[in-house]
C-alpha positions, 0 to 999 in steps of 0.5 A, spaced: 182 553 725 189 550 725 191 544 721 192 540 727 185 541 729 182 539 722 187 533 722 184 531 729 177 532 727 178 528 720 181 522 724 175 522 729 170 522 723 174 516 720 174 512 727 167 513 728 164 511 721 169 505 721 165 502 727 158 503 725 154 498 721 154 498 713 148 501 710 141 499 711 140 492 709 147 491 708 152 487 712 159 491 714 164 487 711 170 485 716 177 487 714 179 480 715 176 474 715 181 469 714 184 465 720 189 460 719 192 454 723 192 454 730 193 462 731 186 463 734 180 459 736 174 462 738 174 456 743 179 459 747 174 465 748 169 466 754 162 466 752 162 474 753 167 475 748 164 470 742 162 474 736 156 470 733 158 472 726 165 469 727 162 463 728 161 461 721 167 463 717 167 462 709 169 455 709 163 453 714 158 458 710 160 454 704 159 447 708 152 450 710 149 453 703 150 460 706 153 464 701 152 471 704 155 475 710 152 475 717 149 481 719 150 483 727 144 484 731 141 483 738 135 479 741 133 480 748 139 483 750 144 477 747 149 478 741 146 474 735 148 474 727 143 473 722 144 470 715 139 470 710 140 466 703 135 469 699 129 465 697 131 459 701 132 460 708 135 464 714 140 462 720 141 466 726 146 464 731 145 467 738 150 467 744 146 467 750 151 468 756 146 468 761 142 462 760 144 455 760 140 449 757 136 448 763 134 456 764 131 456 757 124 456 756 122 451 751 115 447 750 118 440 752 114 437 747 118 440 742 125 439 744 129 433 743 135 431 747 141 430 743 149 431 742 153 435 737 160 433 738 161 432 745 156 437 747 149 437 750 144 440 746 137 440 744 133 440 738 127 444 738 121 443 732 114 443 732 113 437 727 105 438 728 106 445 726 110 444 720 112 451 719 119 450 716 123 452 723 128 448 727 133 450 732 139 447 736 141 449 742 148 448 745 150 448 752 156 452 754 157 450 761 151 452 766 149 459 765 151 460 757 148 457 751 149 458 743 142 458 739 142 456 732 135 458 729 133 456 722 127 458 718 125 456 711 123 462 707 117 458 704 115 456 712 115 449 710 119 442 710 121 442 718 125 436 717 129 440 712 130 446 717 132 441 722 137 438 718 140 445 716 140 447 724 144 440 725 149 442 720 150 449 722 151 447 730 156 441 728 160 447 724 159 452 730 160 447 736 168 446 735 169 453 736 165 454 743 169 454 749 
């Protein structure tokens, strides 16, 4: 085999391995995560290009009490990112480019209309179940939404889960188109 072909084969292997996820159970660490000034904002991107893991940068994670990197995943065909703070709580942010707030199937008795920033939102929690879970759903136009789901590890204290979900929603909202 020629040295030129060997070099090309090694380049392909490196390129493919750089695109794959990290080892099982580990988040792939982005090459850079620092965005300064007005160089770039997620708010300039259409929903189809929003990266849910980029919606919580280092400063936002610190403000929300999240000390781990997010793990990209997919939920019902939508892009999502999951942060699990061991023995405390987890946060999942899902970018749904097919369903606006009106399209989402929600038990109306668990949903409360609210605003996060200037954006229409729904806070969803079943206080009777007291299961330590809460979601804030942010509208992005008629046919898109971002969903922030919080679950406390011990599945108790729904008000705390809602407090955490509202905090994360407030950090994410300015980055949305």
